[in-house]
C-alpha positions, 0 to 999 in steps of 0.5 A: 858409328857403323851400322854393319848389322843393320846395313850388311848385305843391302844394295845401298850399303854396297853402292858406294866405296869411299873412306874418310871422315864426315861431320853431320850438323843439324836438328832432330832429323839429323839426331834421329829423334823419336817423339815420346820415347821415354827412358830411351832419351838417356842414351843417344845410341837409341836414336839412329839418324841418317848420319849413321847410315851415311857412315855405312854407305860411304865407309866413313867415320861420321860424327853426328852433332845434331840437336833436337829443336835446333834452329838456324839462330840457336846453331849460331848463338847461345841466345838465339831462339830455339825450339827445344834444343837447349832444354833437351841438351840440359836433360839428355845426352846428344850423340856427341857432347859439347857445352858450346853452340853447335857451330862452335863445336863444328868449327873446333872439330874441323880445325882439329880434323883438317882432313874432314871430307864431308860436312852435312847441314840440316837446319831450318824446319824449327825456324818455321815451327817457332813461328807456328807456335807463336801463331797458335793463339792468334785469331787467324793462325794461317794468316799469322803464319803467312804474314810472318813467314817472309821474315823467318825465311829471310833470317834463315837464309842469312843465318845459313850464309853466316854458318857456311861462311864460318865453316869454310873459314876454318879452312875446310875444303871438303864437300859441304852439303845442305840437306833440304827437307821433305814435305810431311804430306805432299797431298797437302799443298800448304805444307808442301809449299811452305817446305819448298819455300824453306828449302829455297831459303836455306839453299840460297847461299849455297853457291857462294860457299861452294856448297851443294844441296841434297834434294831430299824433298824430291826423293821423298816426293818420288816415294810418296807418288807410288801407287796407293800412297796418294802423296802422303809421306806417312803412307809411304812408311817414311815417317815415324808413327804418331805415339798418340794415334797409330793411324797417323805419323809425326814429322820425323823420319822413320828408319826407312826415311833416314836411310833414304836421306842418307842415300840421297846425301851419299849420291850427291857426295859420290857424284862430286868425288 
């Protein structure tokens, strides 16, 4: 899907001149999810994620396979713990239809389209969210998260390695990009530290499989460091407004946030190609 109407005339849209095919894999950030969107969920075209902007920036035919709630485990296995991907898929359409795991769709797609130029992968945040939910009823939730985090991060790194290996095993020789995560609030040292640790985990296997990292963490941090923003990603306009409180944001990117993610990926791709 090419967002000519949204992106025409912008400097970012004219910054890159490529052509080809891209596959975007991942979670709700990739999908373009918006909280409490009601009847909008019945049509996935209502949700615009970074892959749609990337299609314009790189002039590529980009397929968005993102699933809200996908974890590194559920991406690999139909029995892996997820954070709502399977229930979302059962109730609402994704941007592309598949009845398998997202990995099975991805490997079939790459075999069917051997000339694919770019694959992006944004996974891992829901692994941490699953842990946080499990710790809600603990007498000391913060300690529960701290104690459980090393195992979660270790599993995420292992699952990412397995994913990258299987993507490469299809014969895919194009650019493989791990898209890391922004902190929802850079002024919060705890959230930011957890995000940084997650990013280290998901990037750990990159080199072994010829993958590169799109550093969204630093891109958002730079925007949040502008005068008057105070390190708050929400105040930078990069996150969606919380439907329960218009003075707050949820964790999902706004359209300006999605464009910044796409621009970060596009620059990585452009530098390699």
